[in-house]
C-alpha distance (Angstrom), angle and dihedral (degrees) to the residues before:
residue distance angle dihedral
M1 . . .
L2 3.79 . .
C3 3.80 116.9 .
V4 3.79 125.9 -169.8
V5 3.81 117.3 -149.8
I6 3.81 116.1 -156.6
P7 3.83 120.0 -175.7
V8 3.82 107.7 -146.1
Q9 3.78 130.6 -169.4
N10 3.81 119.1 157.4
E11 3.81 95.5 -28.4
E12 3.82 100.6 139.3
D13 3.82 92.6 131.6
R14 3.81 93.2 54.7
L15 3.78 108.2 21.5
G16 3.80 96.9 85.3
R17 3.80 91.0 56.3
V18 3.80 92.1 46.7
L19 3.81 92.3 50.5
A20 3.81 92.5 46.1
N21 3.80 90.1 51.5
V22 3.80 93.6 48.6
L23 3.80 94.1 44.3
S24 3.80 90.6 54.5
L25 3.81 86.8 67.6
P26 3.83 128.5 78.6
V27 3.81 95.0 -92.8
D28 3.80 127.8 143.2
L29 3.78 102.5 -156.1
V30 3.80 137.2 8.9
L31 3.81 118.2 -151.9
P32 3.81 112.3 -165.8
V33 3.82 108.6 -167.5
L34 3.79 101.4 -149.7
N35 3.79 110.2 -165.9
G36 3.78 131.5 169.5
S37 3.82 93.4 -12.6
R38 3.79 120.4 157.4
D39 3.81 98.5 178.5
N40 3.80 135.5 71.1
S41 3.79 96.4 -73.5
R42 3.80 92.4 112.6
R43 3.79 92.4 52.8
I44 3.81 90.2 51.8
I45 3.80 92.3 50.6
E46 3.80 93.4 46.7
S47 3.81 91.0 53.3
Y48 3.82 88.4 74.2
P49 3.83 125.1 77.8
K50 3.80 109.1 -84.6
D51 3.77 92.9 -134.9
L52 3.79 88.8 61.6
V53 3.81 103.6 32.0
K54 3.81 111.7 33.8
L55 3.80 115.3 -170.9
I56 3.81 121.2 -135.9
H57 3.79 106.6 -167.4
F58 3.80 134.6 -165.9
D59 3.79 122.0 173.0
E60 3.80 90.0 -151.1
P61 3.81 127.7 61.5
L62 3.80 111.6 -100.8
G63 3.79 94.9 -155.0
I64 3.77 128.5 -127.9
D65 3.84 118.4 -25.5
I66 3.82 95.6 -7.0
P67 3.84 91.4 98.7
R68 3.80 88.7 61.0
A69 3.79 90.7 52.4
V70 3.81 90.8 48.4
G71 3.80 92.0 48.5
A72 3.80 92.3 47.4
F73 3.80 89.9 51.0
H74 3.81 91.3 54.2
A75 3.81 92.7 43.1
H76 3.79 91.3 52.4
R77 3.81 91.8 47.7
L78 3.81 89.6 51.3
G79 3.81 90.8 54.0
A80 3.80 102.6 -101.3
D81 3.79 116.1 174.0
A82 3.82 90.7 -162.0
V83 3.80 138.3 9.3
L84 3.79 127.1 -148.1
F85 3.82 118.1 -160.0
V86 3.80 119.4 -149.8
D87 3.81 125.2 165.8
G88 3.78 118.5 -121.7
D89 3.81 93.4 -120.6
M90 3.82 100.1 49.3
V91 3.80 103.3 117.0
G92 3.80 98.2 152.0
K93 3.80 124.1 114.1
I94 3.78 93.0 -79.7
R95 3.80 100.7 137.1
G96 3.80 93.0 104.0
T97 3.80 90.1 49.6
L98 3.80 91.8 51.4
E99 3.80 91.0 48.2
K100 3.81 90.5 55.4
L101 3.80 92.0 49.2
I102 3.80 91.8 49.3
K103 3.80 92.2 48.6
A104 3.81 93.0 50.0
V105 3.81 102.5 42.1
G106 3.76 112.3 101.1
G107 3.77 92.9 32.8
V108 3.81 85.1 55.0
D109 3.81 119.0 36.5
L110 3.81 97.0 -152.6
C111 3.79 114.6 29.1
L112 3.80 114.5 -168.5
T113 3.78 135.8 -167.9
D114 3.79 116.1 -134.7
C115 3.81 101.7 -134.6
Y116 3.81 94.0 176.9
P117 3.82 104.6 47.4
A118 3.79 112.4 -176.8
E119 3.78 94.3 -126.5
G120 3.78 109.0 88.4
R121 3.80 94.8 -6.1
R122 3.78 112.9 159.3
R123 3.77 127.9 -150.0
E124 3.80 112.2 -85.6
T125 3.79 130.9 -152.9
P126 3.83 114.9 -72.3
I127 3.80 94.9 -102.5
V128 3.81 92.1 48.5
E129 3.80 90.2 49.9
Q130 3.81 87.7 50.0
L131 3.78 89.8 50.0
L132 3.80 92.8 49.5
E133 3.78 90.1 51.5
F134 3.82 89.8 54.0
R135 3.79 89.3 51.5
R136 3.79 92.1 49.0
Q137 3.80 92.4 48.0
L138 3.81 93.6 49.3
N139 3.80 91.7 50.2
Q140 3.78 89.8 49.7
A141 3.80 92.0 48.6
L142 3.81 88.8 52.9
G143 3.80 92.3 50.3
L144 3.80 89.8 -110.7
E145 3.80 99.1 120.1
H146 3.78 89.7 144.8
L147 3.82 88.7 71.1
G148 3.81 92.6 65.7
T149 3.80 103.9 -174.3
A150 3.82 96.5 -22.2
S151 3.78 114.1 130.4
P152 3.82 140.8 167.1
S153 3.81 85.0 -120.6
H154 3.79 90.4 76.8
G155 3.78 135.9 42.3
P156 3.79 135.1 1.1
H157 3.78 113.0 -42.7
A158 3.78 139.3 166.6
V159 3.79 136.6 -143.5
S160 3.78 134.0 -161.3
R161 3.78 125.4 -126.9
R162 3.80 87.4 -109.6
F163 3.82 87.7 59.5
L164 3.81 90.9 53.6
D165 3.81 92.3 45.2
T166 3.80 91.8 49.0
V167 3.80 105.4 36.5
G168 3.80 99.4 29.4
F169 3.77 129.8 -147.9
R170 3.79 106.7 -80.9
E171 3.78 93.6 65.1
L172 3.81 90.0 57.9
G173 3.80 85.2 72.5
V174 3.83 88.2 71.5
P175 3.82 103.8 35.9
P176 3.84 98.6 -162.6
L177 3.81 88.4 55.9
A178 3.79 90.0 52.7
L179 3.81 87.2 52.7
V180 3.82 91.3 51.6
F181 3.80 93.9 50.5
A182 3.80 92.4 44.8
A183 3.80 91.1 52.6
R184 3.79 93.5 44.4
R185 3.79 91.4 52.6
G186 3.77 94.4 50.6
L187 3.78 100.1 -109.3
S188 3.78 119.1 156.2
I189 3.81 114.3 -104.6
G190 3.77 126.6 -178.3
I191 3.78 149.0 150.3
T192 3.78 104.1 -103.4
A193 3.82 98.3 166.3
S194 3.78 138.0 26.9
L195 3.80 128.3 -154.0
P196 3.82 128.1 150.7
H197 3.80 109.9 -112.9
C198 3.80 91.1 -122.1
E199 3.82 88.1 65.1
L200 3.80 95.7 54.8
G201 3.78 89.4 86.2
S202 3.80 93.5 -135.7
S203 3.79 119.8 163.4
D204 3.79 118.1 -87.2
R205 3.79 102.0 -130.3
G206 3.77 95.7 175.2
P207 3.81 137.1 -97.7
R208 3.81 95.7 -68.2
H209 3.80 91.7 57.1
A210 3.81 90.9 46.7
Q211 3.80 89.7 51.6
L212 3.81 92.7 50.5
I213 3.80 92.5 46.9
A214 3.81 90.0 52.0
E215 3.81 91.4 48.4
T216 3.80 90.0 49.3
I217 3.78 93.4 52.7
I218 3.81 93.4 43.8
G219 3.81 88.9 52.8
D220 3.80 89.5 48.3
H221 3.80 89.8 54.6
L222 3.79 91.6 48.7
E223 3.80 88.0 55.2
A224 3.79 89.9 48.3
F225 3.82 92.4 52.4
C226 3.81 89.2 50.9
V227 3.81 92.1 52.9
L228 3.78 90.4 46.4
A229 3.81 90.0 53.4
G230 3.81 94.4 43.8
R231 3.80 93.5 -113.5
E232 3.77 131.0 132.8
R233 3.78 110.7 -82.7
S234 3.79 114.7 -96.3
R235 3.80 137.1 168.1
N236 3.80 92.9 -161.0
R237 3.79 127.6 108.8
D238 3.79 127.5 169.4
G239 3.79 90.7 -12.4
V240 3.82 93.8 -51.7
T241 3.81 121.3 114.0
Y242 3.80 112.4 -150.0
D243 3.77 103.0 -150.6
G244 3.81 104.7 142.7
Y245 3.80 104.6 153.9
H246 3.80 94.4 -19.5
H247 3.80 92.4 108.5
T248 3.83 90.2 59.9
R249 3.80 93.3 63.5
R250 3.80 108.2 114.8
W251 3.77 101.6 -144.9
D252 3.80 88.3 160.3
L253 3.80 92.9 62.4
L254 3.80 92.0 46.4
E255 3.78 91.5 50.4
S256 3.81 91.6 45.1
L257 3.80 89.1 55.0
R258 3.78 92.5 50.1
S259 3.81 92.5 45.5
S260 3.79 93.5 50.1
Y261 3.79 90.5 51.6
R262 3.81 92.1 49.1
Q263 3.80 90.9 50.1
G264 3.81 91.0 48.3
A265 3.79 90.7 49.7
R266 3.82 91.1 51.9
R267 3.82 92.0 49.5
S268 3.79 91.6 50.8
R269 3.82 93.3 56.2
């Protein structure tokens, strides 16, 4: 069974197109993780058959990346053999990219999209260039030079059930850490699709948002380097703490979900 996890927060203007795109593919179940939305996103989701599009709803925002972890948890519990992650605002021409990820997952445990292919790549802002260098360095440190700057932090990607069984769900909340644990445990990781990030069709939320996203991902990589070196996790470098949106991650809600499922499983025995 192939599940698609779609984080959703106030995406009513784009969500219908994203769902239509995903549902045109050979998928078995779509799990929109609606969190902290105050628009009509829920109504859009509930207009689809529940056996095909199954809503996961939180009144509160879950923060960056946590919705993917929540969706993966549900997908795994429902018996998914593979999970495809697509953001709720990606309205670009990404169908071909998604098809490649779907075809590859299973043979590859972590299928990535290269959103900064070398051919035709333009110069980015200084903080994005800094971020890309962190991504390149982490891949090199993991012996994954072939990934270049590709990362589960950016772009559609897919994971196998073996990935979820091996890496777990919490680490999906900090994607570079999930990459570290996958590499350490000998899972197969590869670029199985390529699409420049400007063609993803994601929302332009302004320069401040872009700055905070970059700071978040840099901090995530700093944590990943610490784990790789066996040091205490830190998001600090040269006296600067790279938090970005990290503080918005609702680890408590993720853990509450997992705990409630464990308790329910014990009661059912």
